[in-house]
C-alpha positions in Angstrom: -20.8 -8.6 1.2 -21.0 -9.2 4.9 -22.8 -12.5 4.2 -19.9 -13.6 2.0 -17.4 -12.7 4.7 -19.5 -14.6 7.3 -19.6 -17.7 5.0 -15.9 -17.6 4.6 -15.4 -17.2 8.4 -17.6 -20.3 9.0 -15.4 -22.4 6.7 -12.2 -21.1 8.3 -13.5 -21.7 11.8 -14.4 -25.3 10.8 -10.9 -25.8 9.6 -9.3 -24.3 12.7 -11.5 -26.5 14.9 -9.5 -29.5 13.8 -6.1 -27.9 14.3 -4.1 -28.3 17.5 -5.3 -24.9 18.7 -8.9 -26.0 18.5 -8.8 -29.6 19.8 -11.0 -29.1 22.9 -14.7 -28.1 23.1 -14.2 -26.1 26.3 -12.4 -22.7 26.1 -8.7 -23.3 25.9 -5.9 -21.1 27.2 -3.0 -21.0 24.7 -0.5 -18.9 26.5 -0.2 -17.0 29.7 1.8 -13.8 29.6 2.4 -12.3 33.1 -1.0 -13.4 34.1 -2.8 -12.2 31.0 -4.1 -15.0 28.8 -4.7 -15.6 25.1 -7.5 -18.0 24.4 -8.2 -20.3 21.6 -11.3 -18.3 20.5 -9.3 -15.0 20.5 -6.5 -16.5 18.5 -8.9 -18.1 16.0 -10.5 -14.7 15.5 -7.1 -13.3 14.5 -6.6 -16.1 12.1 -10.0 -15.7 10.5 -9.5 -11.9 10.2 -6.3 -12.4 8.2 -7.3 -15.4 6.1 -10.6 -14.0 5.0 -8.7 -11.1 3.3 -7.2 -13.7 0.9 -9.5 -14.0 -2.1 -8.1 -17.3 -3.2 -9.6 -18.9 -0.1 -13.1 -17.7 -0.9 -14.4 -21.1 -2.1 -12.3 -23.6 -0.1 -13.6 -26.3 2.1 -12.4 -27.0 5.7 -10.4 -30.0 4.4 -8.8 -28.1 1.6 -5.0 -28.4 1.5 -4.8 -24.7 0.3 -6.6 -23.7 3.5 -4.4 -25.8 5.7 -1.3 -24.4 4.1 -2.5 -20.8 4.5 -3.2 -21.4 8.2 0.3 -22.8 8.7 1.8 -19.8 6.9 0.0 -17.1 8.9 0.1 -18.7 12.4 3.7 -18.1 13.4 3.6 -14.3 12.8 0.1 -14.0 14.3 1.1 -15.7 17.6 4.2 -13.6 17.8 2.1 -10.4 17.3 -0.4 -11.6 19.9 2.2 -12.0 22.6 3.8 -8.7 21.6 0.4 -7.1 22.0 -0.1 -8.5 25.5 3.3 -7.2 26.5 2.5 -3.7 25.2 -0.9 -3.6 26.8 0.6 -4.6 30.1 3.2 -1.8 29.7 0.4 0.6 29.0 -1.3 -0.3 32.2 2.0 0.1 34.1 2.1 3.7 32.7 -1.4 4.3 34.1 -3.1 4.6 30.8 -6.8 4.0 30.2 -9.5 4.8 27.7 -11.7 7.4 29.3 -15.5 7.7 28.6 -15.1 11.0 26.8 -12.4 9.6 24.6 -14.4 6.5 23.8 -17.5 8.5 22.9 -15.4 10.7 20.6 -14.0 7.6 18.8 -17.5 6.1 18.5 -18.7 9.4 16.9 -15.8 9.3 14.4 -16.6 5.6 13.5 -20.3 6.5 12.9 -19.3 9.5 10.7 -16.7 7.6 8.6 -19.2 4.7 8.0 -22.2 6.9 7.4 -24.1 5.5 10.4 -26.7 8.1 11.2 -27.9 7.0 14.6 -27.3 4.5 17.4 -29.6 1.9 16.0 -27.6 1.7 12.8 -24.4 1.6 14.8 -25.7 -1.2 17.0 -26.9 -3.1 13.9 -23.4 -2.8 12.3 -21.8 -4.0 15.5 -24.1 -7.0 15.6 -23.3 -7.8 12.0 -19.6 -8.0 12.9 -20.5 -10.2 15.9 -19.4 -7.6 18.4 -21.0 -5.8 21.4 -20.3 -2.3 22.6 -18.2 -3.8 25.4 -16.2 -5.9 22.9 -15.6 -2.7 20.9 -14.5 -0.7 23.9 -12.1 -3.5 25.0 -10.6 -3.7 21.5 -10.1 0.0 21.3 -8.6 0.3 24.7 -6.2 -2.5 23.9 -5.1 -0.7 20.7 -4.7 2.6 22.6 -2.7 1.0 25.4 -0.3 -0.7 23.0 0.1 2.3 20.7 0.6 4.9 23.5 3.1 2.7 25.3 5.2 2.5 22.2 4.9 6.2 21.7 6.1 7.1 25.1 8.8 4.5 25.4 10.1 4.4 21.9 8.8 7.1 19.4 9.3 10.1 21.7 12.9 9.0 22.5 14.1 8.7 18.9 16.1 11.6 17.6 17.9 12.1 14.2 21.3 13.7 14.2 22.5 16.1 11.5 25.1 13.5 10.4 22.4 10.8 10.0 20.2 13.1 8.0 23.1 14.2 5.7 24.1 10.6 5.1 20.6 9.6 4.2 20.3 12.5 1.8 23.5 11.6 0.0 22.6 7.9 -0.4 19.0 8.5 -1.3 19.2 11.6 -3.5 16.9 10.1 -6.1 14.1 10.3 -3.6 14.4 14.1 -3.7 14.7 14.4 -7.4 11.8 15.3 -9.6 12.6 14.1 -13.1 12.2 16.2 -16.2 8.8 15.9 -17.8 7.3 16.8 -21.2 3.8 17.3 -22.4 3.2 16.7 -26.1 0.5 17.0 -28.6 0.3 14.6 -31.5 -1.4 14.2 -34.8 -1.3 10.6 -36.2 -2.2 9.5 -39.6 -2.6 5.7 -39.8 -1.4 3.7 -42.8 -3.9 0.9 -43.6 -2.4 -2.7 -43.5 -4.0 -5.3 -45.8 -3.5 -9.0 -46.1 -0.4 -8.4 -48.1 1.0 -5.7 -45.9 1.2 -2.0 -46.6 0.1 -0.7 -50.0 2.8 1.7 -51.3 0.2 4.0 -52.8 -1.7 4.2 -49.5 1.5 4.8 -47.6 2.3 7.7 -50.0 -1.2 9.1 -49.5 -0.9 9.0 -45.7 2.5 10.7 -45.8 1.2 13.4 -48.2 -1.8 14.0 -45.9 0.6 14.4 -42.9 2.8 16.8 -44.9 -0.3 18.8 -45.7 -1.3 19.0 -42.0 2.2 20.1 -41.1 2.0 23.0 -43.5 -1.3 24.0 -42.0 0.2 23.9 -38.5 3.2 26.0 -39.7 0.6 28.5 -41.0 -0.6 28.8 -37.4 -3.7 26.7 -37.5 -4.5 25.5 -33.9 -2.9 22.1 -33.2 -5.6 21.0 -30.9 -8.4 21.8 -33.4 -6.6 20.0 -36.2 -5.8 17.0 -34.0 -9.5 16.7 -33.1 -10.4 16.9 -36.8 -7.9 14.6 -38.5 -5.9 12.5 -36.1 -6.3 8.8 -36.0 -4.9 8.5 -32.4 -7.1 8.1 -29.3 -5.6 11.4 -28.1 -7.7 13.3 -30.6 -10.4 13.4 -27.9 -8.1 15.7 -25.9 -6.8 17.7 -28.8 -3.9 15.4 -29.3 -2.6 16.0 -25.7 -0.4 13.3 -24.2 1.5 13.5 -21.0 3.1 14.7 -18.8 5.7 12.0 -19.5 9.0 11.6 -17.8 12.0 11.9 -20.1 13.0 8.3 -19.2 9.8 7.0 -20.5 10.6 8.1 -24.0 12.6 6.2 -26.6 16.2 7.4 -26.7 15.9 8.9 -30.3 12.8 10.9 -29.2 14.6 12.1 -26.1 17.4 13.4 -28.3 15.0 15.1 -30.7 12.9 16.8 -28.0 16.1 18.0 -26.2 16.9 20.1 -29.3 13.4 21.6 -29.5 12.0 24.7 -27.8 8.5 24.7 -26.2 6.0 25.3 -28.9 8.0 23.9 -31.8 6.9 21.1 -34.1 8.7 18.0 -35.3 8.9 17.0 -38.9 6.5 14.3 -40.2 7.9 11.1 -38.6 7.3 7.5 -39.7 6.1 5.2 -37.0 5.4 1.4 -37.3 1.7 2.2 -37.9 1.7 5.5 -39.8 2.9 9.1 -39.8 3.1 11.4 -36.7 3.7 15.0 -36.0 4.5 16.1 -32.4 4.4 19.5 -30.7 6.4 20.2 -27.6 3.7 21.7 -25.4 5.6 22.1 -22.2 8.8 20.9 -20.4 9.8 20.9 -16.8 13.5 20.5 -15.9 15.0 18.0 -13.5 14.8 19.5 -10.0 16.7 18.2 -7.0 15.4 19.4 -3.6 18.2 20.8 -1.5 19.0 19.2 1.9 17.4 22.1 3.7 14.2 21.8 1.5 14.0 18.1 2.2 15.1 18.2 5.9 11.6 17.5 7.3 11.1 14.5 5.0 14.6 13.2 5.7 14.0 13.3 9.5 10.8 11.4 9.1 12.3 8.7 6.9 15.4 8.2 9.1 13.2 8.3 12.2 10.9 5.7 10.8 13.8 3.4 10.0 15.3 3.8 13.4 12.0 3.3 15.1 11.4 -0.1 13.4 14.7 -1.4 14.9 14.2 0.3 18.3 10.6 -1.1 18.6 11.9 -4.7 18.1 14.6 -4.1 20.7 12.0 -2.7 23.1 9.8 -5.7 22.6 12.8 -8.0 23.3 13.3 -6.1 26.6 9.7 -6.5 27.6 9.8 -10.1 26.7 13.0 -10.7 28.7 11.3 -9.4 31.8 8.1 -11.4 31.2 6.9 -14.8 32.4 5.5 -16.6 29.4 3.8 -20.0 30.1 2.7 -22.0 27.1 -0.3 -24.4 27.1 0.0 -25.4 23.5 3.2 -26.9 22.2 2.4 -26.4 18.5 1.9 -22.7 19.0 5.0 -22.5 21.1 7.0 -23.9 18.2 5.4 -21.5 15.8 6.1 -18.6 18.2 9.7 -19.6 18.5 10.0 -19.9 14.7 8.7 -16.4 14.1 10.8 -14.9 16.9 14.0 -16.5 15.5 13.2 -15.1 12.1 12.7 -11.6 13.6 15.9 -11.7 15.6 17.8 -12.9 12.6 16.5 -10.0 10.6 17.3 -7.5 13.3 20.8 -8.8 13.6 21.3 -8.6 9.9 
């Protein structure tokens, strides 16, 4: 699998090499943000990481129009995110944050454990396969930590949800806190053979008579599950005829009406279906349940908080950007950045 990913990456890098961001052989600085730079190599790694997750690009060539189109599609958002990341990392440093040795060691142990890497040799081999050194990994993890912690301190920890906001959300999203009624059924199905000329009347009568006989046995207290396993033509026979749970809305309207009149444990009459005759038993039913506001309070706060945080995070990034000195060294990427930024600000305003 890793070899396949590496092959795809080679193709992508070959394509990127002929784009405006990869026009020079020497390392190229694409943008300078308050003294921190984004290089051509770093940005190409971001592009490759995104593009190689798209299976439709698995067999493309560097000259493929599909690949060129995909690169053009992902680049604006990626360059915007790259600049955002630099702004957040710088803010993290301003706050005095850093990834300590003990914290780094703990993260490494968790990575080993989650990837079933038993010793340092296996871990180093995995890093090499990804084209990374331990220093590369530490730098990447520290950048992630700085950006995440800066947002937590400056944005997340300052968001609060008022009672009025929570109540308003609950009233307009009540369906999110509603558990619909569900039924569990058992079925016995007797199939009517269909020949070249359609259904034979005699065979149809025989199937109905068989179903009527089974219903009599059920009414005489023979176990439904056992009979279903013995005589049913439905796949559910393997589970004693069990089907469900099924929400009420998934059922045909006529069946909803029929089941609404039944008590748990009751049987239907023999019913004709397009393919044969069916008997149902209402095995269980749960009623529609709506969580009260107090019961859902914690979930409501989380949902409202997440919604507010998304908007506040973008405003926060705009403030950091307004205070920053951003110098572009690549006009094509500057245009892509401005395009993505305009799209984001339009969405925020709307």
